[in-house]
C-alpha positions as CSV (number, residue, x, y, z in Angstrom):
1,X,-0.1,-0.3,0.1
2,X,1.4,3.1,-1.0
3,X,1.9,5.8,1.4
4,X,-0.4,9.0,1.5
5,X,0.8,12.2,1.2
6,X,-0.3,12.3,5.4
7,X,1.6,9.6,6.2
8,X,5.6,11.0,6.5
9,X,6.6,9.8,10.1
10,X,9.9,8.3,8.8
11,X,10.8,9.8,5.6
12,X,13.9,11.3,4.9
13,X,13.9,14.9,4.7
14,X,10.6,14.9,6.5
15,X,12.9,16.6,9.1
16,X,12.3,16.6,13.1
17,X,9.3,16.8,15.1
18,X,8.5,20.3,17.1
19,X,8.4,18.9,20.5
20,X,8.8,22.3,22.9
21,X,6.5,24.2,23.9
22,X,4.8,27.0,22.7
23,X,1.7,28.8,23.1
24,X,-1.7,28.8,21.3
25,X,-3.0,31.6,18.8
26,X,-6.3,32.9,19.7
27,X,-7.2,31.3,16.7
28,X,-5.8,28.2,17.6
29,X,-7.5,27.4,21.0
30,X,-11.1,28.4,18.9
31,X,-10.5,25.3,16.5
32,X,-10.4,23.5,19.5
33,X,-13.0,24.1,21.0
34,X,-14.9,24.3,17.5
35,X,-13.9,20.7,17.4
36,X,-14.4,19.5,20.9
37,X,-18.2,20.4,20.9
38,X,-19.0,19.6,17.5
39,X,-17.3,16.1,18.7
40,X,-19.6,16.6,22.0
41,X,-22.6,17.1,19.7
42,X,-22.2,13.9,17.5
43,X,-21.3,16.5,14.1
44,X,-18.4,15.0,13.6
45,X,-15.8,12.1,15.0
46,X,-12.1,11.2,15.0
47,X,-12.5,9.2,11.9
48,X,-13.9,12.1,10.0
49,X,-11.4,13.9,10.5
50,X,-9.0,11.9,9.6
51,X,-10.3,10.5,6.6
52,X,-10.7,14.5,5.6
53,X,-7.7,15.3,6.2
54,X,-6.3,12.1,4.0
55,X,-8.7,12.8,1.1
56,X,-7.1,17.2,0.7
57,X,-4.8,17.5,-1.9
58,X,-1.0,16.9,-1.2
59,X,0.1,20.7,-1.3
60,X,-2.5,22.4,0.4
61,X,-2.3,19.6,3.0
62,X,1.8,20.6,2.8
63,X,1.1,24.3,3.1
64,X,-1.0,24.0,6.0
65,X,-0.4,24.1,9.6
66,X,-1.7,21.9,12.1
67,X,-4.5,24.0,13.5
68,X,-5.3,24.3,10.1
69,X,-5.8,21.3,8.5
70,X,-8.2,20.7,11.8
71,X,-10.3,23.7,10.3
72,X,-10.4,22.7,6.8
73,X,-11.1,19.0,7.9
74,X,-14.2,20.8,9.8
75,X,-15.7,22.9,6.6
76,X,-15.6,19.4,4.7
77,X,-17.7,17.6,7.2
78,X,-20.3,20.3,7.6
79,X,-20.3,21.0,4.3
80,X,-20.9,17.0,3.5
81,X,-23.4,16.3,5.9
82,X,-25.2,20.3,4.8
83,X,-24.9,21.5,7.8
84,X,-23.3,24.4,6.1
85,X,-22.6,25.2,1.8
86,X,-19.7,26.4,1.1
87,X,-21.4,29.5,0.0
88,X,-22.5,30.3,3.4
89,X,-18.7,29.7,5.2
90,X,-17.2,32.1,2.2
91,X,-19.6,34.7,3.0
92,X,-19.1,34.6,6.1
93,X,-15.2,34.5,6.0
94,X,-15.7,37.8,3.9
95,X,-17.5,39.0,6.2
96,X,-14.7,38.5,8.9
97,X,-11.7,40.0,6.1
98,X,-14.1,43.2,5.9
99,X,-13.9,43.7,9.7
100,X,-11.1,42.7,10.9
101,X,-8.2,42.2,7.2
102,X,-6.4,39.3,6.3
103,X,-5.1,37.0,9.4
């Protein structure tokens, strides 16, 4: 079985794993809270999150940070389950950018 783009553990050139403690950004804390809340409400499961990450475009996966992958996975699941539409998400994102600027 071929390795997926997400399966880089042990590969030469994959780089060292960052193990130092670091302060999470506000948006990372919020991403974790949203993830936990959706799990507690039964909206998404761990296996769905893993599948969404595994099915991501390889280049997008490599370009994203850990919590950006979470957010992208949550977005995918919410769209798949018809809880939110891509258009609704994009509209709200546009409102945030207008109010607060680019992240």
